[in-house]
N, C-alpha and C positions, 0 to 999 in steps of 0.2 A: 419249429413249426408245430402248431397245436394239432394233435390227433383228435378227430371228431367222430362222434357217432350220433345218429338220429333215431329216436324211438317213437313209436306210435303207442299212445297210452290209453288205458281203459276209460279215463275221464274225458276223452275226446280231444286231447291236446297232442301236439308233437313237441318233443323235447330234444334239444341239442345239448350234447354232453361233451365235456372235455375228458378224453380218455386217460390223460396223464394224471389229472387230479380226482377224477370220479365225480365231478360236480356238474350240475346242470347250469348252463349259462344263458339259455334262451328257452322260453316256452311260448308256444303260439297255438291258436285254434279255439280260444275260449268263446269268441263271438260266434263262430260256426256251431259250436256245441249248443249254445243258447238257441240258435235258429233252427237246428235240425234235431235236437233232442238226442235220444239214445242211438238213433241211426247215424249220428255223426262220428261214432267211434271208428277211427281208422283201422283198417284190417291189413293194409300193406303200404309200402313206400318205395319210391324210386328217387334217388338223389343225384343231382349234378352239382358237385362241390364247386366247379369252376364258374358256372353261371349263377350260382346262388338260388337255384330252383329245386323244388321238391314236388313230386306228384304223390298225393295220397289217395288210396282207394277206400271206399266206404261200403258198409252193409246195405245202404239204400240204393246202390248201383251208381253212385256218382264218383267222378274223379275230380280232385281239386289240385290246381297248380298254385304253389305258394312261392312267395319271395322272402328270402332270409332277411333282407335289410328292413323291409317294411313290416314283416311278420303278418302279412295279410294275404288272403287268397287273391290271385290275379285272374283266375279263370275257373269256372265250374262247368264240368262236362256232365250232361245227364243223358242216359239212355231213354229211348221212348218207352212209354208205359208197358208195351207188349214185350219188350226185351229187358225190362228192368229185373236184375237179380244182383245179389251181393257180389262185390268185387273182392276176390280172395287173394289174387296175386296180380302183379303187373310188371312190365318192363317198359322203359321209355326210350325212344329214339331222340336223343338230344341234338339232332341236326340243326334245329332252329336256334338262332341267337336269342338272348334275353329280350331284345327289343322287338323280335318277330312274334312273340306270343301275344295274342290279342288281350287287351285289358278288360273287355266286356265278356259277359256270360254267353256261352253258346258257340257253335261252330257252323 
């Protein structure tokens, strides 16, 4: 079985690593970087290897739910303007199944 690691990178991407070889085998987030600029740099991550989902927290106060297979964000959560502050750490309750996560923006 491949041992994996996921990193949040300064260029605004998330990189999936093979810990046995030390090589990156997936990079995603370039589209979000273009849309959000320097605020898209992820500051923290929570991963569910079983469901193939990742949540990234960002300096602009957003959380993004990612799908490993499509390499695309499936949901973006935004705090209201009054409560918007950088996301520095997060934990996720992965009680929802992959199919239960809404594909559209917002909650």
